[in-house]
N, C-alpha and C positions, 0 to 999 in steps of 0.2 A: 387260686381265689385269694389273693392276700387279705383283701378287705374282710372276708368273711371270718378269714383265720385270725385277724386282729381282734374282731368282736370276739370270737368264741375264746380267744386268749384272755380277754379282759372279764368274762364271766366268773365271779368269785364263787365257783363251786365245782366238785368233780362232775365231769361230763360222761354220761352212759353211753349216748348214741346222738349222731347228727346225720342227716340226711336232706337232701333237697326232694321235696313232695309235690308232685305235679297232679292236679285234677283236672283232666279234659274237660271240653263241652260238652253238654248233656249229661255227665256223669252225677250220680248221686249215691250217698252212703246209706246204709240202715241205721236207724237209732240204736246207738250201743253205748256201753259205757266201758273205761279202762281201769279197773280198780286200782291197778299198780299205782296209778299216778295219784295217789291220795297223801294229802298233807299228814296224817297220822302215820304213814308208812314213810314219810320222809322222802317222796320222790315227786317230782314236778315236770309238767312238759310246756316248753316255751315256743313260741311261735314268732319269726319275723317274716312278713309278707314280702315278696319279691316283685311278682306279676299278679295282678288281680284284676277285677272288672265288678261293677255294681252287681251282676248277676252271681257272682260266687258269694255265697252265704254260709256261715257257721251258725247252726242253731245250737246254743248250749244251755243246759237246764231251762229250755223253753223261751231264751231271748237270742233274736237274730243278731249276728255280728258280721260287719264288713270291715275287717281289719286293713289298714292301707299300708303300702311300702313306706318306708321311712319311720316305722313304729315298732315296738317291741312287746310282746304281749305274753301274759302269762293265763291260762285256763284252768279250772278244776275238770280235767276230763275223766275223773272218775264219776262225773255225774254225767247223764245220759246226754248225747250229742249226736249231731248228723252234719254232713256237709252235703250242699248240692251247688251245681254249678250250671246255669242257666245262660250263662255268657257265651260269646264266639271265642274266647281264648282261654289258653290252659291257666289256671291259677296254681302258681307257685310259691310255696314257703319253705324257708329254712325251719325245719322241726327240731328241736333241741331236747334231749331227755336228760336230765339232771338232778342232781341230789340238792335238796332243800338246806341251806345253810343260813346261819343270822346275816352273814356278809351279802348273800343273795337276797334275802327278805330286805335288807337296806337299800336296795335299788328301788323298791316299790314306793308308792305314793304314801304319804305319813299315815292317813287314816287306815289304811290296809295294813301297816306295820303295828299300829295299836291295837287293832283288832288280832291279829296273829301272835303278838304278844303273850297275850292271856288265853290263846286257844291251845286245844290239845293236838300239838303238831309233833313231829319229831325233827329236830335240828341235828343235822350231820355236822362231824367236825371236818375242817378243810386238811387236804392230805398234808401229813409233815413226814419227815424221815423217821421212821418208827425204828423203836428198838427191835432187834431181832428175837424170835422165840428163843425161852431160856432152855427147854427141853432139848435133848439129843434127837434128832431126826435121821430116819423117818421112825414112825411110831404106830402102833395099831391102837384103837381106842373105841369104845361103845356110845353111840350117840343114838337120841331118840331119832325115830324115823321123820318127824314133824320139822327137824331141823334143815332137811333137805328137801322139804315141801313148801314151794313157794305160792302155792295156791291158797294157802290158810294162813291166819296170823297165830298160829298155835305151835311153834317150834319145838317146844318143851313136850311135845306130846306124841303118841305113836309107838310102835314096838321098837325093842332095842336092834339097833345095826350095827354091825363091825365095820368101821371105816379105817382107812390108811392115810396119814398125814404126813406129807414130804415137803422139802424146801422146793422152790422153783423160782428163779430170779430173785427179785427183792420181796417175793411173796411166797405163798404156800400152796399145794395141790391138795384136795382132798378127794379120795377115790371111795365110793360107795358101791360094790359091785362093777357094773360096766360103765357107770357115770364118773365123770371126773369134774370137779369144780375147782376153779381159780379163786384162790384169797388172795386180796390185796391188803396192804399194811394201814392201819389207821392211827394208832399210838401205842406204846408201851407193851408191844408184843400182843396187840389185839389185830383181829383181821376181818374184813368182811368179804362177802361175796362180790367177786368182780361182776358190773352190771347191776348191783343191788345196793339197797342203802345198808344203814347202821341198824336197820330192823333186827338182824341178827348176826351177831358177831361170835367170834371165837378168840379167846384168849389163850395163851399157852405159857404156862409156867413150869419149874422145874420137875414137879411131880404129879400136876394135876393140869387138865384145862378147864377154863371157865365159860359158860355158854351163856350169853347176854341175849335177852329176847325183849324189844322195845315196840311199844305201840304208843303213839303220842307220846306223853311225858312219862307214861309207866315204863318201868324197868324191872324186867325179873332174871334173876341169875341162878345158875346151877353149876355146882364142881363135879367134875368127872375125873376121877382118879386115873392116873397112867399106870399100866402095869409095870412091875419092878423090872421085867427085863423083856427085851422083845428080841427074839431070835433073827429077825429081818435086819436087824441094824449091821450084822457082821459082815453082810455081803453087799450092803447099801454103798 
């Protein structure tokens, strides 16, 4: 699908997920919220209608929408919404989950840009070739359990958890018990979780790691010292 690829390549933001979402005749969803896609978390969901019908309706925050092919939409899906299709054909949308960047915000109408410029939102940085971690990897360190809990905006809280950090390709992998998390570079030795925003990042230095937690424009940081020696390095 070269045309869709061209559109995706032109979006000035890191993409988390893209899919064609079909909603059949007589289908209806329950009212729900997707709190992940909130501006203060730095993640947005975009829609490109491909096939639709007047009977295919999105109700978002109490307002009915009938988005048409040839248009490109953002909606705040952290608010309550539902979809119903009373038409005779499947509704098909390209649904794009991406990170909010200043460049992406620049595609939207000027009144919206003026509002968001003063709003409590999290702008992510565009992906650049990042400097590699300066500490010798792999290493073991202790992190708060909240740093691996994506259901809450409190990454610096929780009990202490021993994790292992190792290189993987141009990024890192963080292992906490049976769970493994891919980390992708942002800039200057700083990494975010793959599939997540810069709401929580990890910056690796020679003798310590800096945890960053962002919520809207607020930033909290915590330094975690690295052990003087890690016996696991010898056989890495």
